mmCIF file of the C-alpha atoms, coordinates in Angstrom:
data_MODEL
# 
_entry.id   MODEL 
# 
loop_
_atom_site.group_PDB 
_atom_site.id 
_atom_site.type_symbol 
_atom_site.label_atom_id 
_atom_site.label_alt_id 
_atom_site.label_comp_id 
_atom_site.label_asym_id 
_atom_site.label_entity_id 
_atom_site.label_seq_id 
_atom_site.pdbx_PDB_ins_code 
_atom_site.Cartn_x 
_atom_site.Cartn_y 
_atom_site.Cartn_z 
_atom_site.occupancy 
_atom_site.B_iso_or_equiv 
_atom_site.pdbx_formal_charge 
_atom_site.auth_seq_id 
_atom_site.auth_comp_id 
_atom_site.auth_asym_id 
_atom_site.auth_atom_id 
_atom_site.pdbx_PDB_model_num 
ATOM 1   C CA . MET A 1 1   ? 61.745 -18.063 -22.106 1.00 0.00 ? 1   MET A CA 1 
ATOM 2   C CA . CYS A 1 2   ? 58.607 -20.093 -21.394 1.00 0.00 ? 2   CYS A CA 1 
ATOM 3   C CA . ASN A 1 3   ? 59.896 -23.116 -19.287 1.00 0.00 ? 3   ASN A CA 1 
ATOM 4   C CA . ASP A 1 4   ? 63.144 -23.092 -21.541 1.00 0.00 ? 4   ASP A CA 1 
ATOM 5   C CA . LYS A 1 5   ? 65.618 -25.242 -19.558 1.00 0.00 ? 5   LYS A CA 1 
ATOM 6   C CA . LYS A 1 6   ? 68.542 -23.322 -21.074 1.00 0.00 ? 6   LYS A CA 1 
ATOM 7   C CA . ASN A 1 7   ? 67.308 -19.825 -20.245 1.00 0.00 ? 7   ASN A CA 1 
ATOM 8   C CA . ASN A 1 8   ? 66.948 -19.117 -16.541 1.00 0.00 ? 8   ASN A CA 1 
ATOM 9   C CA . ASP A 1 9   ? 67.344 -15.512 -16.785 1.00 0.00 ? 9   ASP A CA 1 
ATOM 10  C CA . CYS A 1 10  ? 64.436 -13.989 -14.933 1.00 0.00 ? 10  CYS A CA 1 
ATOM 11  C CA . LYS A 1 11  ? 66.426 -10.819 -14.051 1.00 0.00 ? 11  LYS A CA 1 
ATOM 12  C CA . CYS A 1 12  ? 64.175 -8.261  -15.794 1.00 0.00 ? 12  CYS A CA 1 
ATOM 13  C CA . LEU A 1 13  ? 60.989 -9.294  -13.852 1.00 0.00 ? 13  LEU A CA 1 
ATOM 14  C CA . ALA A 1 14  ? 62.845 -10.255 -10.527 1.00 0.00 ? 14  ALA A CA 1 
ATOM 15  C CA . GLU A 1 15  ? 64.286 -6.784  -10.422 1.00 0.00 ? 15  GLU A CA 1 
ATOM 16  C CA . ILE A 1 16  ? 61.005 -5.010  -11.087 1.00 0.00 ? 16  ILE A CA 1 
ATOM 17  C CA . LEU A 1 17  ? 59.272 -7.257  -8.537  1.00 0.00 ? 17  LEU A CA 1 
ATOM 18  C CA . THR A 1 18  ? 62.091 -6.743  -6.023  1.00 0.00 ? 18  THR A CA 1 
ATOM 19  C CA . VAL A 1 19  ? 61.691 -2.909  -6.261  1.00 0.00 ? 19  VAL A CA 1 
ATOM 20  C CA . ILE A 1 20  ? 57.930 -3.229  -5.840  1.00 0.00 ? 20  ILE A CA 1 
ATOM 21  C CA . CYS A 1 21  ? 58.349 -5.412  -2.856  1.00 0.00 ? 21  CYS A CA 1 
ATOM 22  C CA . ILE A 1 22  ? 60.874 -2.933  -1.194  1.00 0.00 ? 22  ILE A CA 1 
ATOM 23  C CA . LEU A 1 23  ? 58.671 0.011   -2.076  1.00 0.00 ? 23  LEU A CA 1 
ATOM 24  C CA . GLN A 1 24  ? 55.735 -1.805  -0.431  1.00 0.00 ? 24  GLN A CA 1 
ATOM 25  C CA . GLU A 1 25  ? 57.809 -2.526  2.662   1.00 0.00 ? 25  GLU A CA 1 
ATOM 26  C CA . ASN A 1 26  ? 58.817 1.070   3.025   1.00 0.00 ? 26  ASN A CA 1 
ATOM 27  C CA . SER A 1 27  ? 55.638 2.782   1.572   1.00 0.00 ? 27  SER A CA 1 
ATOM 28  C CA . GLU A 1 28  ? 55.477 6.623   1.345   1.00 0.00 ? 28  GLU A CA 1 
ATOM 29  C CA . CYS A 1 29  ? 53.375 8.662   -1.017  1.00 0.00 ? 29  CYS A CA 1 
ATOM 30  C CA . ALA A 1 30  ? 55.144 11.186  -3.299  1.00 0.00 ? 30  ALA A CA 1 
ATOM 31  C CA . ASP A 1 31  ? 53.812 14.285  -5.000  1.00 0.00 ? 31  ASP A CA 1 
ATOM 32  C CA . ASN A 1 32  ? 54.744 13.620  -8.761  1.00 0.00 ? 32  ASN A CA 1 
ATOM 33  C CA . CYS A 1 33  ? 53.705 10.598  -10.830 1.00 0.00 ? 33  CYS A CA 1 
ATOM 34  C CA . LEU A 1 34  ? 55.567 8.787   -13.516 1.00 0.00 ? 34  LEU A CA 1 
ATOM 35  C CA . ASP A 1 35  ? 53.028 5.912   -13.889 1.00 0.00 ? 35  ASP A CA 1 
ATOM 36  C CA . ASN A 1 36  ? 55.295 3.011   -14.647 1.00 0.00 ? 36  ASN A CA 1 
ATOM 37  C CA . CYS A 1 37  ? 55.917 -0.382  -12.814 1.00 0.00 ? 37  CYS A CA 1 
ATOM 38  C CA . ASP A 1 38  ? 59.419 0.529   -11.569 1.00 0.00 ? 38  ASP A CA 1 
ATOM 39  C CA . ARG A 1 39  ? 58.505 4.082   -10.420 1.00 0.00 ? 39  ARG A CA 1 
ATOM 40  C CA . GLY A 1 40  ? 60.571 4.657   -7.296  1.00 0.00 ? 40  GLY A CA 1 
ATOM 41  C CA . PHE A 1 41  ? 57.719 5.546   -5.040  1.00 0.00 ? 41  PHE A CA 1 
ATOM 42  C CA . LEU A 1 42  ? 54.074 4.497   -4.229  1.00 0.00 ? 42  LEU A CA 1 
ATOM 43  C CA . GLY A 1 43  ? 51.223 6.761   -4.845  1.00 0.00 ? 43  GLY A CA 1 
ATOM 44  C CA . CYS A 1 44  ? 50.870 9.892   -6.843  1.00 0.00 ? 44  CYS A CA 1 
ATOM 45  C CA . SER A 1 45  ? 49.399 12.585  -4.554  1.00 0.00 ? 45  SER A CA 1 
ATOM 46  C CA . PRO A 1 46  ? 50.065 13.765  -0.962  1.00 0.00 ? 46  PRO A CA 1 
ATOM 47  C CA . VAL A 1 47  ? 46.288 13.968  -0.521  1.00 0.00 ? 47  VAL A CA 1 
ATOM 48  C CA . ALA A 1 48  ? 45.700 10.323  -1.730  1.00 0.00 ? 48  ALA A CA 1 
ATOM 49  C CA . VAL A 1 49  ? 45.153 7.662   0.680   1.00 0.00 ? 49  VAL A CA 1 
ATOM 50  C CA . LYS A 1 50  ? 48.571 6.322   1.951   1.00 0.00 ? 50  LYS A CA 1 
ATOM 51  C CA . CYS A 1 51  ? 49.617 3.769   -0.659  1.00 0.00 ? 51  CYS A CA 1 
ATOM 52  C CA . ASN A 1 52  ? 51.354 0.482   0.497   1.00 0.00 ? 52  ASN A CA 1 
ATOM 53  C CA . THR A 1 53  ? 50.761 -1.642  -2.411  1.00 0.00 ? 53  THR A CA 1 
ATOM 54  C CA . ARG A 1 54  ? 51.448 -1.736  -6.336  1.00 0.00 ? 54  ARG A CA 1 
ATOM 55  C CA . PRO A 1 55  ? 48.934 -4.495  -7.482  1.00 0.00 ? 55  PRO A CA 1 
ATOM 56  C CA . ILE A 1 56  ? 49.968 -6.562  -10.490 1.00 0.00 ? 56  ILE A CA 1 
ATOM 57  C CA . ILE A 1 57  ? 48.689 -8.989  -13.045 1.00 0.00 ? 57  ILE A CA 1 
ATOM 58  C CA . LEU A 1 58  ? 50.832 -11.677 -14.303 1.00 0.00 ? 58  LEU A CA 1 
ATOM 59  C CA . TYR A 1 59  ? 50.631 -13.039 -17.896 1.00 0.00 ? 59  TYR A CA 1 
ATOM 60  C CA . ASN A 1 60  ? 51.622 -16.633 -18.982 1.00 0.00 ? 60  ASN A CA 1 
ATOM 61  C CA . CYS A 1 61  ? 54.583 -16.538 -21.449 1.00 0.00 ? 61  CYS A CA 1 
ATOM 62  C CA . CYS A 1 62  ? 53.266 -19.487 -23.440 1.00 0.00 ? 62  CYS A CA 1 
ATOM 63  C CA . ASN A 1 63  ? 49.812 -18.101 -24.347 1.00 0.00 ? 63  ASN A CA 1 
ATOM 64  C CA . GLY A 1 64  ? 49.763 -14.544 -23.121 1.00 0.00 ? 64  GLY A CA 1 
ATOM 65  C CA . ASN A 1 65  ? 46.783 -15.036 -20.840 1.00 0.00 ? 65  ASN A CA 1 
ATOM 66  C CA . PRO A 1 66  ? 46.468 -13.482 -17.385 1.00 0.00 ? 66  PRO A CA 1 
ATOM 67  C CA . TRP A 1 67  ? 46.797 -15.965 -14.597 1.00 0.00 ? 67  TRP A CA 1 
ATOM 68  C CA . ALA A 1 68  ? 43.954 -16.151 -12.089 1.00 0.00 ? 68  ALA A CA 1 
ATOM 69  C CA . PHE A 1 69  ? 44.463 -17.618 -8.513  1.00 0.00 ? 69  PHE A CA 1 
ATOM 70  C CA . PRO A 1 70  ? 41.938 -18.754 -5.889  1.00 0.00 ? 70  PRO A CA 1 
ATOM 71  C CA . MET A 1 71  ? 40.945 -16.195 -3.302  1.00 0.00 ? 71  MET A CA 1 
ATOM 72  C CA . THR A 1 72  ? 40.679 -18.734 -0.567  1.00 0.00 ? 72  THR A CA 1 
ATOM 73  C CA . LYS A 1 73  ? 42.735 -21.818 0.438   1.00 0.00 ? 73  LYS A CA 1 
ATOM 74  C CA . GLU A 1 74  ? 39.752 -24.051 -0.435  1.00 0.00 ? 74  GLU A CA 1 
ATOM 75  C CA . ASP A 1 75  ? 40.092 -26.406 -3.327  1.00 0.00 ? 75  ASP A CA 1 
ATOM 76  C CA . VAL A 1 76  ? 38.436 -24.405 -6.072  1.00 0.00 ? 76  VAL A CA 1 
ATOM 77  C CA . THR A 1 77  ? 38.889 -23.916 -9.894  1.00 0.00 ? 77  THR A CA 1 
ATOM 78  C CA . CYS A 1 78  ? 39.131 -20.629 -11.470 1.00 0.00 ? 78  CYS A CA 1 
ATOM 79  C CA . ASP A 1 79  ? 36.378 -21.305 -14.058 1.00 0.00 ? 79  ASP A CA 1 
ATOM 80  C CA . GLU A 1 80  ? 34.258 -18.988 -12.100 1.00 0.00 ? 80  GLU A CA 1 
ATOM 81  C CA . ALA A 1 81  ? 35.255 -15.451 -11.704 1.00 0.00 ? 81  ALA A CA 1 
ATOM 82  C CA . SER A 1 82  ? 33.790 -15.327 -8.256  1.00 0.00 ? 82  SER A CA 1 
ATOM 83  C CA . ASN A 1 83  ? 36.253 -17.845 -6.922  1.00 0.00 ? 83  ASN A CA 1 
ATOM 84  C CA . CYS A 1 84  ? 39.484 -16.226 -8.266  1.00 0.00 ? 84  CYS A CA 1 
ATOM 85  C CA . SER A 1 85  ? 41.281 -13.109 -8.915  1.00 0.00 ? 85  SER A CA 1 
ATOM 86  C CA . ARG A 1 86  ? 43.945 -11.954 -11.354 1.00 0.00 ? 86  ARG A CA 1 
ATOM 87  C CA . VAL A 1 87  ? 45.121 -9.209  -9.010  1.00 0.00 ? 87  VAL A CA 1 
ATOM 88  C CA . LEU A 1 88  ? 48.291 -9.896  -6.865  1.00 0.00 ? 88  LEU A CA 1 
ATOM 89  C CA . ARG A 1 89  ? 50.595 -8.267  -4.346  1.00 0.00 ? 89  ARG A CA 1 
ATOM 90  C CA . VAL A 1 90  ? 54.215 -9.333  -4.328  1.00 0.00 ? 90  VAL A CA 1 
ATOM 91  C CA . GLU A 1 91  ? 55.404 -10.449 -0.812  1.00 0.00 ? 91  GLU A CA 1 
ATOM 92  C CA . LYS A 1 92  ? 58.711 -12.237 -1.534  1.00 0.00 ? 92  LYS A CA 1 
ATOM 93  C CA . ILE A 1 93  ? 61.396 -12.630 -4.247  1.00 0.00 ? 93  ILE A CA 1 
ATOM 94  C CA . ASP A 1 94  ? 63.864 -15.204 -4.200  1.00 0.00 ? 94  ASP A CA 1 
ATOM 95  C CA . GLY A 1 95  ? 65.826 -15.481 -7.437  1.00 0.00 ? 95  GLY A CA 1 
ATOM 96  C CA . CYS A 1 96  ? 63.424 -16.592 -10.104 1.00 0.00 ? 96  CYS A CA 1 
ATOM 97  C CA . CYS A 1 97  ? 60.840 -17.425 -7.444  1.00 0.00 ? 97  CYS A CA 1 
ATOM 98  C CA . ALA A 1 98  ? 58.200 -15.014 -6.310  1.00 0.00 ? 98  ALA A CA 1 
ATOM 99  C CA . THR A 1 99  ? 55.553 -15.413 -3.648  1.00 0.00 ? 99  THR A CA 1 
ATOM 100 C CA . PHE A 1 100 ? 52.324 -13.296 -4.139  1.00 0.00 ? 100 PHE A CA 1 
ATOM 101 C CA . ARG A 1 101 ? 49.319 -12.534 -2.043  1.00 0.00 ? 101 ARG A CA 1 
ATOM 102 C CA . VAL A 1 102 ? 45.887 -12.821 -3.900  1.00 0.00 ? 102 VAL A CA 1 
ATOM 103 C CA . LEU A 1 103 ? 43.991 -9.706  -3.716  1.00 0.00 ? 103 LEU A CA 1 
ATOM 104 C CA . GLN A 1 104 ? 40.109 -9.631  -4.134  1.00 0.00 ? 104 GLN A CA 1 
ATOM 105 C CA . PRO A 1 105 ? 37.904 -6.876  -5.085  1.00 0.00 ? 105 PRO A CA 1 
ATOM 106 C CA . ASN A 1 106 ? 36.596 -4.712  -2.092  1.00 0.00 ? 106 ASN A CA 1 
ATOM 107 C CA . PRO A 1 107 ? 33.277 -6.072  -1.283  1.00 0.00 ? 107 PRO A CA 1 
ATOM 108 C CA . ASP A 1 108 ? 32.465 -2.631  0.593   1.00 0.00 ? 108 ASP A CA 1 
ATOM 109 C CA . THR A 1 109 ? 31.191 -0.606  -2.346  1.00 0.00 ? 109 THR A CA 1 
ATOM 110 C CA . THR A 1 110 ? 31.357 2.502   -0.115  1.00 0.00 ? 110 THR A CA 1 
ATOM 111 C CA . GLN A 1 111 ? 35.201 2.119   0.059   1.00 0.00 ? 111 GLN A CA 1 
ATOM 112 C CA . SER A 1 112 ? 35.801 0.509   -3.323  1.00 0.00 ? 112 SER A CA 1 
ATOM 113 C CA . ALA A 1 113 ? 36.563 3.774   -5.147  1.00 0.00 ? 113 ALA A CA 1 
ATOM 114 C CA . THR A 1 114 ? 39.518 4.531   -2.808  1.00 0.00 ? 114 THR A CA 1 
ATOM 115 C CA . ILE A 1 115 ? 40.465 1.021   -1.655  1.00 0.00 ? 115 ILE A CA 1 
ATOM 116 C CA . PRO A 1 116 ? 39.601 -1.206  -4.602  1.00 0.00 ? 116 PRO A CA 1 
ATOM 117 C CA . TYR A 1 117 ? 41.165 -4.345  -3.209  1.00 0.00 ? 117 TYR A CA 1 
ATOM 118 C CA . VAL A 1 118 ? 41.507 -6.270  0.196   1.00 0.00 ? 118 VAL A CA 1 
ATOM 119 C CA . ALA A 1 119 ? 44.017 -8.834  1.179   1.00 0.00 ? 119 ALA A CA 1 
ATOM 120 C CA . THR A 1 120 ? 43.239 -12.582 1.273   1.00 0.00 ? 120 THR A CA 1 
ATOM 121 C CA . ASN A 1 121 ? 45.037 -15.358 3.181   1.00 0.00 ? 121 ASN A CA 1 
ATOM 122 C CA . SER A 1 122 ? 45.707 -17.057 -0.276  1.00 0.00 ? 122 SER A CA 1 
ATOM 123 C CA . PHE A 1 123 ? 49.172 -17.038 -1.505  1.00 0.00 ? 123 PHE A CA 1 
ATOM 124 C CA . CYS A 1 124 ? 50.807 -18.421 -4.702  1.00 0.00 ? 124 CYS A CA 1 
ATOM 125 C CA . THR A 1 125 ? 54.335 -19.034 -5.557  1.00 0.00 ? 125 THR A CA 1 
ATOM 126 C CA . VAL A 1 126 ? 55.385 -18.404 -9.212  1.00 0.00 ? 126 VAL A CA 1 
ATOM 127 C CA . ASN A 1 127 ? 58.436 -19.447 -11.330 1.00 0.00 ? 127 ASN A CA 1 
ATOM 128 C CA . LEU A 1 128 ? 59.331 -16.116 -13.029 1.00 0.00 ? 128 LEU A CA 1 
ATOM 129 C CA . ASN A 1 129 ? 60.653 -17.965 -16.014 1.00 0.00 ? 129 ASN A CA 1 
ATOM 130 C CA . CYS A 1 130 ? 56.981 -18.931 -16.846 1.00 0.00 ? 130 CYS A CA 1 
ATOM 131 C CA . VAL A 1 131 ? 55.913 -15.231 -16.701 1.00 0.00 ? 131 VAL A CA 1 
ATOM 132 C CA . GLY A 1 132 ? 55.818 -13.444 -20.096 1.00 0.00 ? 132 GLY A CA 1 
ATOM 133 C CA . ALA A 1 133 ? 54.766 -10.077 -18.838 1.00 0.00 ? 133 ALA A CA 1 
ATOM 134 C CA . LEU A 1 134 ? 53.356 -8.153  -15.842 1.00 0.00 ? 134 LEU A CA 1 
ATOM 135 C CA . ARG A 1 135 ? 50.933 -5.320  -15.708 1.00 0.00 ? 135 ARG A CA 1 
ATOM 136 C CA . CYS A 1 136 ? 51.052 -2.789  -12.816 1.00 0.00 ? 136 CYS A CA 1 
ATOM 137 C CA . LEU A 1 137 ? 47.561 -1.390  -11.654 1.00 0.00 ? 137 LEU A CA 1 
ATOM 138 C CA . GLN A 1 138 ? 47.155 2.009   -9.834  1.00 0.00 ? 138 GLN A CA 1 
ATOM 139 C CA . ASP A 1 139 ? 48.979 2.153   -6.563  1.00 0.00 ? 139 ASP A CA 1 
ATOM 140 C CA . THR A 1 140 ? 46.560 1.649   -3.560  1.00 0.00 ? 140 THR A CA 1 
ATOM 141 C CA . PHE A 1 141 ? 46.337 0.774   0.180   1.00 0.00 ? 141 PHE A CA 1 
ATOM 142 C CA . VAL A 1 142 ? 45.590 -2.681  1.078   1.00 0.00 ? 142 VAL A CA 1 
ATOM 143 C CA . GLU A 1 143 ? 44.828 -3.489  4.709   1.00 0.00 ? 143 GLU A CA 1 
ATOM 144 C CA . CYS A 1 144 ? 46.849 -6.587  5.769   1.00 0.00 ? 144 CYS A CA 1 
ATOM 145 C CA . LEU A 1 145 ? 45.017 -9.635  7.357   1.00 0.00 ? 145 LEU A CA 1 
# 
């Protein structure tokens, strides 16, 4: 799959990310929890914070490493963990092309247990043919900018 010009079938990842994107647009919490990426609702408990995001981590199909992206629009390298994040929120799917918002750890430690991430104004567009795997994290609430 990894940049294989003959194989442009990103259907598996595109379908899962499309489901996540639709769920985020129409977010509602539910009262039972099957904790998988394509679960048909966001959140696990009616008493939990209203969930609007299923954060994900993308893994490179060539070497299996997780991708990290800058948390700002400044020209920075991801050599330092403080400049970048591996946690993303899917914003748009167009065929094998997906746009993600970079999420950063919540700097407010009093809220970080219930709201672990905050939105940034940094976005990335990814060719899903280069993604080997995605990992879903716990559904959460992310306040938009």
